[in-house]
N, C-alpha and C positions, 0 to 999 in steps of 0.2 A: 354518130362518129364511127370511123373505121374500126377502132378498137372495140367499141361496144358490139358492133355487128359481128366481128370475128369471134369475140368471146361467146356470144350467143350461139353462133353456128357450131363452134367447137363443142359447146355443152350439149347441144342437140345431137351432134354426131356421136359423142361418147355414150350417150344413153339410147342411141338407136331410134330417135324420134324425128328424123329428117324427112321432109318431103322431097320429091324429085327436084323441084325448083330450088330448094334450100341446098341440096347436095350439089347441084350445078353451081350455085352461087359460092359455096365454100371452096369447091375445086378451082373456081376462077380466082378467088382471093389467094389461094395457095400457089397458083401458077405465077403470081406477081412477085418477083424477087424483091420488090420494094417492101413487102410485108414480112420479110424474114425476121428482122430484129423484133418486130411487134409479136410475131408468132412465138418466138422463143421466150419472150417476156411473159406472154399469156400462159404458155405451157408451164413455166416455172411457178406462176401464181396458182395454177390449177393443181400442180403437184403438191404445193404447200397446203392448199385447202384440203386436198384428199388425205393428206397425212393426219389432219386433225379431226376429220369428221367421218363417221360411219365405219362399218366393219368391212374387212376385206372379204370379198365374195368371188372365189375363183371361177365359178360357173358363169357369173355375170360378165366378168372381164373376158373369159374365153369366148363367150357369145359375141362380144363386141369385136374381138380380134378376128373371129371367123367371118364376120360381116365385111371387115376390111379386106380380108383375103379374097373373099368371093367377089368383091367389087373390083379387085385389082387383078383378076384373072389367075389367082393362085400364086402370085409372085411372093417371095419371102417378105415377111413384114419389115425386116431391116436388111436391105440388100447392101452390096458394096456401094457406098454412096457416091454418086456422080454429080448430083445437083440437089439443092435443098428441096426442090419441088418433089423429088422422088421419095424422100423420106419424111416429108412433112406430115402426111396423114398417118403413117406408121408411128411417128413420134407421139401423136395424140394418144394412141393406144398404149404405148410402152411407158409413158410418163418420163422417159429419158431416152436418149438416143443410144440404144444398146450396142455394145461392141460385139457381144457374143449372143446370137439368138435373139429372143425378145423377152421382155420383162413386163409383168402385169403392172398396170397403172397403179401407183401407190404402194406396191409391194416393198420397194426399197425403204420406205419410211414407216413400215409397220412397227408397232411398239413391241419389241422382242425382249424377253428376259435376258439378263446379263450372260447366262450360259450360252444362249443362242448367238449373241453378238460375238462371243469369243471364238466361234468357229472351232470348237473342240480344243481350245487353248492355243491355237495357232496365231490368233490376233490378240496380242497382249494389250494393245492400245490402238486408238485411232489417231489420225493426223488430219487437221483441218486443211481446206484448200488454200491456195495462195490468194493474194489480194493486192490492193494498191499500195505498194511499198517501193520506195526509191529514195536515193540521196542525190543532192545536187552540189557539185563542187564548183565554186566560183573561181575567177581568174586569180584571186589573191590567195587561194588555197583554203578558204573557209568552206566548211561542209555543212549543208543544211539537210537535216533529216526531214523529208517531206511528209512522212506518216504523221508526225506530231506537230508540224508547223501550223500555225494559225492561218486562217484565210486572210487575204490582203497582201500588201506589199511585203516581199521578202528581202529585196535588196535593190540597189541601184548600181548598174555597171555602165559608167560613162553616160551616154544618152539613152540607155535602155533600162526600162523599169521591169523588174521581175516580180510577178505576183502569183499567189495561189488562189484560184477561183473557188467559188462556193461548190462547184461540181467536183472539186478535188484535183484538178489538173494545174499544171504550171504554164503560165503565159508570159512571153517576152513581148514587150511593146517598144518599138523603136520610135523615140520621140523626135527623130530627125536631126539631132545635134551630135551624132556619133562621128568621131574622127580617130578613135583608138580601136585597134583590132585586138580583141581579147577572146579567149576560149573558155567555155564552161563545159562541164561534163555531167550528164545524167546517167546514173547507174541503178539498175534494178537488181536485187539479189535473187537467188533461187527462191521461188515462192512469191515473187513480186511482179508487178506490171505497172505501167504508168503512162499517162498521156501528157503531151507537151505541145505548145504552140510556139513555133519559132518566130523570130523578129519579122520575117516577111509574110507571116500568116499561114505558113505551112503547118499542117497538123501531123503529129507523129504519135503513134501508139508503140510503146516499147514493151516487148515480151520479157519473160523471166530470164535472169542471168545474162543481161545485155548491157552494153555501154554505148552511149551516143555522145560524141564530142562535137561541139558546134560553136560558132562565133556568136558573140552578143549582138553583132550587126554584120550584115553582108555588104562589105565595102569593096570587094574585088569584082572582077568581071564575071566570076562564077560564084554561085552559092554552094560552098563545099561543106559537107558534114562527114564525120567518120563513124562507122558502125562496127561493133563486134557483137554478134548475137542476132536477134531478130527484131524487125520493126516494120510497121505498115505506115506508108507515107501518103498523104493527100497534099500534093505540092501546089502552092499558090502560083498561078501562071505569071510568067515574066519572060517573054520571048527574047528580050535583050540580055538577060542574065540567067543562063542555064543553072539548074539545080543538079549537083553532083553528090552521089553517095559513094564514098570510098570504103568498101566493106572488107572485112577480114578475108584472107585468102587471095587478095589481089583482084577482087571483083569491083569494077567501077561501073556505076549506073548514072547515066546522064539524061536529063529531061528538062523541059521548060514548064510543064504543068500537067500533072497526071496522077493516077492512083496506082500504087504498086506495093508489093511485099518483098522484103529481102530477108533471107535466112542465111546467116553466115557465122555460125558458132565456131569458136576456136576448137581444134581437135576433131572436127567433123571432116569427112573425106571430100565433101563437095559443098558448094554454095548455090543457092537457088534464088532467082528473081522471077516473080510472077506479076504479070501486068493485067490490071483490071480495066483501066481506061487510058486513052491517049496513046503515046508512043514513047519508047525509051531505047537507048542504045546500051548494051551490056558489053563492055570491052570492045566497043566499036561495031558490034553486031546489032542490027535492028530487031526490035521485038514489037509485035502488034498485040492489041487487046485479046485476052484469052490465051496468050502464049506464055511459056515458061522457059527460062534459060537456066541450065544446070552447068556450072563451071567446076571442072575437076582436073587437077594437074595441068592447068593452063589451057585446057580445051573446053569449048562451050558446045553444048547440045541444046537445040531449040526444038520444042515440041508443044502440042496442045496441052493446056493446063486444066486441072480441076480447081477452078478459081475459088469455089466455096470452101474446099478443103484447105487451100493455102491460107485463107484468112479466118479459118474457124476459131483459132485462138483469140483473135480480136473480138469476135462475136460471142465469146463465152462458152465454147465447147471444144472438145477434142474431136478430131476427125481422122480416120485411118482408111486407107484403101490398099488391101493386100499387104499390110505392113507386118514385118517380122517382130517378134516379141521384144528384141532389143531396141527397136525404134520406138515401140509403145512405151517401154519402161524408161527410156531416156526422157521422154516428155513428162512422165510422172515424176522422175527425179527432179526436173527443173521446177515443176509447178508446186509440188508438195515439199520440196526441200528435203529429200530423202536420198538414201544410198541404196542401190540394188546389188544384191549378190546372187550368184547362181550355184546351186548344188546339183543341178541337173542340166542336161543339154536339151533345150526346148527350141532349137534353131528352126525346126520345121513348122512351128506354129505360125499361122498367118491370121491377121485380124482385119475386119472391114466394118465400117459403120462409125458411130460416134457416141459421145455422152457429154453431159454438161460438166464444165470445169468447176462448178459450184458444189459438186458432191464431195463429201469427205472421202478420204483415201480408201477405207475399208469397203465402202459402197462400190467404188470402182473395181477393186480387186475381186469382190464377189461376182461382179458381172464377168470379169475375165475368167473366173474359175468355171464358167459354163463350158469353156474349152477344157482340154485335158491338161490342165495346169493348176497347181496349188501354190499358195504363198504362206509365209510366216511374217508377222510384223512385230518387231521389238524395238521400241523407241522410234528412231527415224531410219531404221534399217529394214528393207524388204528383202526376203530371201525367197527365190524361186526354187521350190523343193520337188516339183513333179511336173 
């Protein structure tokens, strides 16, 4: 199986026991973007395994790191990430996709005494990462908390059955007898995300602090949904009935069947649409695969996109490319449901790279502190102090 092969080769690579043929085979697997999700899952498993077994040996991991550096012509272990292929091998060494510099594999999960975890008293507590949390409001005003709802049928809205699947997502099934137009609303809180299948088969991933309003059946000539926040869409193709996303900030995205990401949070200065497959129009301007449209003050700028970075949140990690500290902290605010305060001006700090969203908050902050910045954590308040 592909999973067994990749796991075996990653293990050999980590321990420096690869032949030339095995090295070539591993590189070929990592060049295949279709292996991205599998690679991240395997990396997470290896991190967890490393946390529970053996002692941390800096010399051993430095040797592994140096072998990767030598093989990569001396390039930084974690560069400003442009595609997953470029950081994949580096991530094997780091154990997570480090924002600042590089991190020894397993170091983040060392068993440290309480005094060490407290970071000289600055970290009063930790905050767990977000998860699958959302609520669904039906057309009659009833609210279903999806975190605790049992699997199976949740409700019946006209001719549409609403169910929670065993995988934890919500699915709408149009049974073909719909004659009533009704709207439902899916809301994710800060620290939440959720997946939804719309009545036409379109799959939607909703990021934290987002709201998606949609009909229980698409009866009009267009399939219209309304979005505030961020969502990734895999639209079911229907050439005779275009799919339209009306996003906050006046951004309209129109397609017939394609994969794209929309980021349109209230209060943000711009809205971004990133196209992975197919074709879309953004406020009547055409967008092709691998392009991004940024809408600000009614004007749209189209440019090449870092597609992997745009959908990193959906795939379980943060990704930054020359991002300012306020951009980074805004993402942490949404995912960890925290508030950020600033006691210092750190506007000149820039970050590139990524890390997994499954890490607890203090692990993320310790990585960021490899730059010239320090934090305090008290309850759900992060203070930037240096």
